[in-house]
C-alpha positions in Angstrom: -25.0 -0.3 0.1 -26.0 -1.3 -3.5 -25.8 0.5 -6.8 -29.4 1.8 -6.6 -28.8 3.3 -3.2 -25.6 5.0 -4.2 -27.2 6.5 -7.3 -30.2 7.7 -5.2 -27.8 9.5 -2.8 -26.0 11.0 -5.8 -29.2 12.5 -7.0 -30.4 14.0 -3.8 -31.2 17.7 -3.6 -28.3 20.1 -3.7 -29.3 21.7 -0.4 -28.6 18.5 1.5 -25.1 18.8 3.0 -22.7 16.1 2.1 -21.9 15.6 5.7 -25.4 14.2 5.9 -25.6 12.6 2.5 -22.1 11.2 2.7 -20.9 11.2 6.3 -17.2 10.8 6.7 -16.5 7.1 7.4 -12.7 7.1 7.3 -10.0 9.7 8.2 -6.4 9.4 7.1 -4.1 12.0 8.8 -0.5 12.2 7.8 1.4 13.5 10.8 4.8 13.6 9.2 5.7 13.2 5.5 8.9 11.2 5.8 9.3 7.5 4.8 12.5 5.4 5.2 11.7 3.2 2.1 11.4 3.8 -1.6 9.3 0.8 -2.7 8.9 0.3 -6.4 5.1 0.3 -6.2 5.1 3.7 -4.3 5.7 7.2 -5.7 8.4 7.7 -3.1 10.6 5.6 -5.4 10.6 8.3 -8.0 9.4 11.4 -6.3 10.6 13.4 -3.3 8.6 15.3 -0.7 10.0 17.7 2.0 10.0 16.4 5.6 7.0 18.2 7.1 5.3 17.7 10.4 1.6 18.3 11.0 1.3 21.0 13.8 -0.2 19.7 17.0 -2.7 22.6 17.3 -4.1 21.8 13.9 -4.3 18.1 14.8 -6.3 19.0 17.9 -8.5 21.2 15.8 -9.2 18.4 13.4 -10.2 16.1 16.3 -12.5 18.7 17.8 -14.2 19.2 14.5 -14.6 15.4 14.0 -16.2 15.3 17.4 -18.7 18.0 16.5 -19.5 16.0 13.3 -20.0 12.9 15.5 -17.4 10.9 13.6 -17.3 7.3 14.7 -15.4 5.5 11.9 -11.8 4.4 11.2 -8.8 6.6 11.7 -5.3 6.0 10.3 -2.1 8.0 10.5 -0.6 7.7 7.0 -0.6 9.0 3.5 2.8 8.0 1.9 4.7 8.2 5.1 6.0 5.8 7.7 4.0 6.6 10.8 6.5 5.3 13.3 9.0 7.9 12.3 6.9 10.4 14.2 7.7 10.1 17.8 4.5 12.0 18.7 2.4 9.1 17.4 1.5 7.4 20.7 0.5 10.8 22.1 -1.6 11.6 19.1 -3.4 8.3 19.3 -4.2 8.9 23.0 -5.6 12.3 22.2 -7.8 10.8 19.5 -9.0 8.1 21.9 -10.0 10.8 24.5 -11.8 12.9 22.0 -13.6 10.3 19.9 -15.4 7.6 21.8 -16.4 5.3 19.0 -13.2 5.3 17.0 -11.4 2.4 15.3 -7.7 3.1 14.9 -5.9 1.1 12.2 -2.2 1.7 11.8 -0.1 0.8 8.7 3.6 0.4 9.0 6.5 -1.2 7.1 7.6 -2.5 10.5 11.3 -1.4 10.1 11.1 0.6 13.4 8.7 -1.6 15.2 10.0 -3.3 18.2 7.8 -5.4 20.6 8.1 -2.6 23.1 6.9 0.0 20.6 4.1 -2.3 19.5 2.8 -2.7 23.1 3.1 1.0 23.6 0.9 1.6 20.5 -1.7 -0.9 21.7 -1.7 0.7 25.1 -2.2 4.1 23.5 -5.3 2.8 21.7 -4.4 1.1 18.4 -7.0 -1.5 17.4 -5.1 -3.1 14.6 -1.6 -2.6 13.3 -0.9 -3.8 9.8 2.8 -4.6 9.2 3.5 -4.7 5.4 6.7 -6.6 5.0 7.3 -6.1 1.3 10.9 -7.1 0.5 12.4 -7.9 3.9 13.5 -11.3 5.4 11.3 -13.6 7.3 13.2 -12.6 10.5 11.6 -9.1 10.1 9.6 -8.5 13.4 10.3 -12.1 14.4 9.2 -11.3 17.9 5.6 -11.4 16.6 5.6 -15.2 17.0 5.9 -14.9 20.8 3.1 -12.5 21.4 0.4 -13.5 24.0 -3.1 -13.9 22.6 -4.2 -10.5 24.0 -1.7 -8.8 21.8 -1.9 -11.1 18.7 -5.4 -9.8 18.0 -4.0 -6.3 17.4 -1.4 -7.4 14.8 -1.7 -8.3 11.2 1.4 -9.2 9.1 1.5 -9.1 5.3 4.2 -10.0 2.8 4.3 -9.0 -0.8 3.3 -12.6 -1.7 -0.2 -12.1 -0.3 -2.6 -12.8 -3.2 -5.1 -10.4 -1.8 -3.0 -7.3 -2.4 -4.4 -5.0 -5.1 -1.5 -3.1 -6.7 -2.5 0.4 -7.8 -0.8 2.8 -10.1 -1.4 5.8 -7.8 -3.6 7.7 -10.1 -1.4 7.0 -13.1 1.9 8.1 -11.5 3.3 4.5 -11.7 2.7 3.3 -15.3 5.1 0.4 -14.7 2.5 -1.1 -12.2 -0.5 -0.6 -14.6 -1.2 1.7 -17.5 -4.8 2.8 -18.1 -5.4 3.6 -21.8 -8.7 5.2 -21.1 -10.7 6.0 -17.9 -12.4 3.1 -16.2 -16.2 3.1 -16.0 -16.2 1.8 -12.4 -17.7 3.7 -9.5 -15.4 5.0 -6.8 -16.6 6.0 -3.3 -13.2 7.1 -2.0 -14.2 10.8 -1.9 -17.6 9.8 -0.5 -16.1 8.0 2.5 -12.6 9.2 3.3 -11.1 12.4 4.4 -7.4 12.5 3.6 -5.3 15.2 5.3 -1.6 15.7 4.5 1.0 17.0 6.9 0.7 20.4 5.3 -3.0 20.5 6.3 -4.3 20.1 2.8 -7.3 17.9 2.1 -6.6 16.0 -1.1 -8.8 14.1 -3.5 -8.0 10.7 -2.0 -5.2 8.4 -0.8 -4.1 7.7 -4.5 -3.4 11.4 -5.1 0.3 11.4 -4.0 1.1 14.8 -5.5 -2.1 16.5 -4.2 -3.0 17.4 -7.8 -6.6 17.8 -6.7 -6.5 19.8 -3.5 -10.0 20.3 -2.1 -8.9 22.9 0.6 -6.8 23.6 3.5 -7.7 23.0 7.1 -5.4 25.9 8.2 -8.1 28.3 6.8 -11.2 26.2 6.3 -13.3 23.8 8.4 -13.7 20.1 7.6 -17.4 20.7 6.8 -16.5 23.6 4.4 -14.1 21.4 2.5 -16.2 18.3 2.5 -19.3 20.2 1.4 -17.5 22.4 -1.1 -19.1 22.7 -4.6 -15.9 21.2 -6.1 -15.8 18.2 -3.7 -19.6 17.6 -4.2 -19.3 17.7 -8.0 -16.4 15.3 -8.2 -17.9 13.0 -5.6 -21.2 12.8 -7.5 -19.5 11.9 -10.8 -17.3 9.3 -9.2 -20.0 7.4 -7.5 -21.8 6.8 -10.8 -18.6 5.6 -12.5 -17.5 8.8 -14.3 -13.8 8.8 -13.9 -13.1 11.6 -16.4 -13.6 14.2 -13.7 -10.0 14.7 -12.7 -6.5 13.9 -14.0 -5.7 11.3 -11.3 -9.1 9.6 -11.7 -8.6 9.3 -15.5 -5.4 7.3 -15.0 -6.4 5.4 -11.8 -6.8 1.6 -11.8 -8.2 1.2 -8.3 -11.5 -0.7 -8.4 -11.7 -1.6 -4.6 -13.8 1.4 -3.4 -17.1 0.6 -5.1 -19.2 0.6 -1.9 -19.6 2.9 1.1 -18.5 0.3 3.5 -15.5 1.0 5.9 -12.5 -1.0 4.8 -9.5 -1.9 7.0 
């Protein structure tokens, strides 16, 4: 979708729900907050969050609502956590597969707890692609990946910190040692127009760069997905971001992420 189309959508009548104007294309659900690493490019290196698990009844409610909204995009199970630390993960993936027919499940893991047996179990549960981000571990990390049959190789992606395609972000200004933004960028961002980010506490936050949840759009304990997605606050911020106005929130003012300039689904 080009710039003209995005600006046309931004200018549509206020009585058009954003679930129609900007249907949810990606869902990121954090099922447990804990991570075993403290990488220098992640806020976990300088901040601490309590170990919280997303209640299963709330998870099932989220899936039921997504089914009603006819969601058929990408789903991932992360925020700033390590998904494999949640032993419910395979079961949660199976439930999602049962509820949402046209779903693409993309999992991101540091791979520290990934054995070949666990990998095969995740694929069997319904994972389409598992990205292992080996940032700072030896080449023997997940060495079993070299022996996978072709039917399993297609489900695994392996990335090291030497990959030139990695775009390092400062997490909405929380990590100035990565990049410091002296003034807000004038670059459109469609993160809030494409992605629903749910923390383990059930909060819907601005986007995946908002580690601290400084911009909470609502809580799925007391509100529906449609209510949060179509809220006046979400709609106002979304409209400003898609035309390149990053002065709208504190995280946006300090953010260096320029990858989300279109409405396309990105793995």
